[in-house]
C-alpha positions as CSV (number, residue, x, y, z in Angstrom):
1,M,57.9,76.9,130.8
2,L,55.6,79.7,129.6
3,H,58.5,82.2,129.7
4,L,60.5,79.9,127.3
5,I,57.6,79.8,124.9
6,W,57.2,83.6,125.1
7,Y,60.9,84.1,124.4
8,I,60.7,81.9,121.3
9,I,57.6,83.7,120.0
10,V,59.1,87.2,120.6
11,G,62.4,86.0,119.1
12,L,60.6,84.6,116.0
13,I,58.7,87.9,115.4
14,A,61.7,90.2,116.1
15,G,64.0,88.0,114.0
16,F,61.6,87.8,111.1
17,V,61.1,91.6,111.0
18,A,64.9,92.1,111.2
19,K,65.8,89.6,108.5
20,S,63.0,91.0,106.2
21,L,64.2,94.6,106.6
22,M,67.9,93.6,106.1
23,H,67.1,91.2,103.2
24,T,68.9,88.3,104.8
25,H,68.0,84.6,104.3
26,L,68.0,82.6,107.6
27,T,66.6,79.3,108.6
28,L,63.8,79.3,111.2
29,L,66.2,78.3,114.0
30,W,68.6,81.2,113.2
31,T,65.7,83.6,112.9
32,I,64.6,82.7,116.4
33,V,68.2,82.9,117.7
34,L,68.6,86.3,116.1
35,G,65.4,87.6,117.7
36,I,66.4,86.3,121.1
37,V,69.9,87.9,120.9
38,G,68.2,91.1,119.7
39,S,65.8,91.0,122.7
40,I,68.7,90.5,125.1
41,I,70.6,93.4,123.7
42,G,67.6,95.7,123.3
43,G,66.3,94.8,126.8
44,A,69.7,95.5,128.3
45,V,69.9,98.9,126.7
46,T,66.3,99.8,127.6
47,H,66.8,98.8,131.2
48,L,69.8,101.1,131.4
49,F,68.0,104.2,130.3
50,L,64.4,103.4,131.5
51,P,64.1,100.9,134.3
52,P,60.7,99.1,134.5
53,S,58.4,100.4,137.2
54,G,56.3,98.4,139.5
55,G,58.7,95.5,139.8
56,G,57.5,93.9,136.5
57,R,59.8,91.8,134.5
58,F,58.6,93.0,131.1
59,H,59.2,96.4,129.6
60,P,56.3,98.1,127.8
61,A,58.3,98.6,124.6
62,G,59.7,95.0,124.6
63,L,58.8,93.8,121.2
64,I,59.8,97.1,119.4
65,V,63.2,97.2,121.2
66,S,63.7,93.5,120.5
67,M,63.2,94.2,116.8
68,L,65.7,97.1,116.9
69,G,68.2,95.0,118.8
70,A,67.9,92.2,116.1
71,I,68.3,94.8,113.3
72,L,71.4,96.1,115.1
73,V,72.8,92.5,115.4
74,L,72.3,91.9,111.7
75,Y,73.8,95.2,110.7
76,L,76.9,94.5,112.7
77,W,77.0,91.0,111.4
78,H,77.0,92.3,107.8
79,K,79.4,95.2,108.6
80,F,82.1,92.8,109.8
81,R,81.3,90.4,106.9
82,L,80.6,87.4,109.1
83,Q,79.1,84.3,107.6
84,V,75.6,83.3,108.7
85,P,75.6,79.5,109.5
86,R,73.6,77.6,106.9
87,G,71.3,74.9,108.2
């Protein structure tokens, strides 16, 4: 249960930073979804190039990479002119 809460908090922070930098208006739910998707993408890329040591589940640069992943998702979203669902 604590992991789910942690994913939501990290998703909210990463999504908020990404939408602020990209000047996009999203609801709270879509901000969290954006951050979680950015975390998944950023985490996958990070684990490919720098696997975590010591058997830990979390990567030291997790929040920063989550923000970069969310920014990448928003950039691609705008590049392909997709519509953000309105709540």
